C-alpha positions in Angstrom: 132.2 63.9 37.9 133.8 66.5 35.5 136.3 67.3 38.2 137.1 63.6 38.6 137.6 63.1 34.9 139.9 66.2 34.9 142.1 64.8 37.8 142.3 61.3 36.0 143.7 63.2 32.7 146.0 65.2 34.7 147.4 62.2 36.2 147.7 60.6 32.9 149.6 63.5 31.5 151.9 63.7 34.6 152.6 60.0 34.1 153.3 60.6 30.3 155.7 63.5 31.3 157.4 61.0 33.8 157.7 58.4 31.2 159.1 60.8 28.7 161.6 62.1 30.9 162.5 58.6 32.0 163.0 57.6 28.5 165.3 60.6 27.7 167.3 60.0 30.9 167.9 56.3 29.7 168.7 57.6 26.3 171.2 59.8 27.7 172.8 57.2 29.9 173.3 55.2 26.9 174.9 57.6 25.0 177.2 58.2 28.0 178.2 54.4 28.3 178.9 54.3 24.7 181.3 57.5 25.0 182.9 55.9 28.1 183.4 52.6 26.1 185.2 54.4 23.2 187.2 56.3 25.9 188.2 53.1 27.4 189.0 51.3 24.2 191.2 54.3 23.1 193.1 54.1 26.4 193.6 50.5 25.9 195.0 51.1 22.3 197.4 53.8 23.8 198.5 51.5 26.5 199.1 48.9 24.1 201.0 51.0 21.8 203.2 52.3 24.7 203.8 48.7 25.9 204.9 47.7 22.3 207.4 50.7 22.2 208.7 49.6 25.6 209.1 45.9 24.5 211.0 47.2 21.4 213.3 49.4 23.7 213.9 46.4 26.1 214.5 43.9 23.2 216.9 46.2 21.5 218.8 46.8 24.7 218.9 43.0 25.4 220.6 42.6 22.0 222.5 45.6 22.5 221.0 47.0 19.5 220.1 50.7 19.0 217.3 50.9 16.4 217.4 51.5 13.3 220.7 49.6 12.5 222.1 50.0 9.0 225.1 47.7 8.2 226.8 47.8 4.6 229.2 45.1 3.8 231.3 45.5 0.6 233.2 42.7 -1.0 235.0 43.1 -4.3 232.1 43.9 -6.6 229.1 42.9 -4.3 227.4 44.6 -1.3 225.2 43.3 1.3 222.9 45.6 3.1 221.3 44.7 6.5 218.6 47.2 7.7 217.0 46.5 11.1 214.2 48.8 12.5 211.0 48.5 14.8 207.6 47.9 13.7 206.8 51.5 14.0 209.6 52.9 11.7 208.4 53.0 8.1 210.3 53.4 5.2 209.9 52.0 1.8 212.0 49.3 0.3 211.5 51.0 -3.0 213.3 54.0 -1.8 216.2 51.9 -0.4 216.3 50.2 -3.8 216.5 53.6 -5.6 219.6 54.8 -3.2 221.3 51.6 -4.1 220.7 52.0 -7.9 221.9 55.7 -7.9 225.0 54.6 -6.0 225.7 52.1 -8.9 224.5 48.9 -7.4 222.1 46.5 -9.3 220.0 44.7 -6.6 220.1 40.9 -7.0 217.9 39.8 -4.0 216.1 41.5 -1.4 214.3 39.8 1.6 212.7 40.8 4.9 211.4 38.9 8.0 209.6 40.3 11.1 211.2 39.0 14.3 209.5 40.0 17.7 209.1 43.8 17.2 211.7 44.0 14.6 211.8 44.1 10.7 215.0 42.9 9.3 215.7 43.7 5.5 218.5 42.0 3.6 219.7 43.2 0.4 222.3 41.7 -2.0 223.7 43.8 -4.7 226.4 43.8 -7.5 228.1 46.7 -8.9 226.4 47.9 -12.3 230.0 48.5 -13.7 233.2 46.8 -12.5 235.2 49.9 -13.5 233.1 52.4 -11.4 232.5 49.8 -8.4 230.6 50.7 -5.1 231.3 53.3 -2.4 230.1 51.4 0.7 230.5 54.4 3.1 228.3 56.4 0.8 225.6 54.0 0.5 225.7 53.4 4.4 225.3 57.2 4.9 222.5 57.5 2.5 220.8 54.8 4.1 221.2 56.0 7.5 219.7 59.3 6.5 216.7 57.5 4.8 215.7 55.4 7.9 216.6 57.6 10.9 
């Protein structure tokens, strides 16, 4: 009788050990699945970013544009600045305005729009002083340095 009880207890302990190992294994599998899902999501995000960059290159090639684009048009005492960049290229509009003001321009109007994978900034300026005027080539050079 005692031997039978010991055998039953050993079987119960053995079953408990098996259940504990199975629970630990299931827990490890869940952690592995979660890691694989995170890795897969990172891969998707990376592929999306690459696809966006490729589309930006294709769009630019279709339009014959090499981004970023800096165009400064000077007419008498006014200046029109056109900046076209990709969505990934970050520069602050306040930095652009500071350069314009340092070069003797007073910003009258500034706007931007997002078209496809491009951001288009348009800025209209007037010369602060009619005697000093505006030097479009210097403005263009400084803005190109900023956004490249």
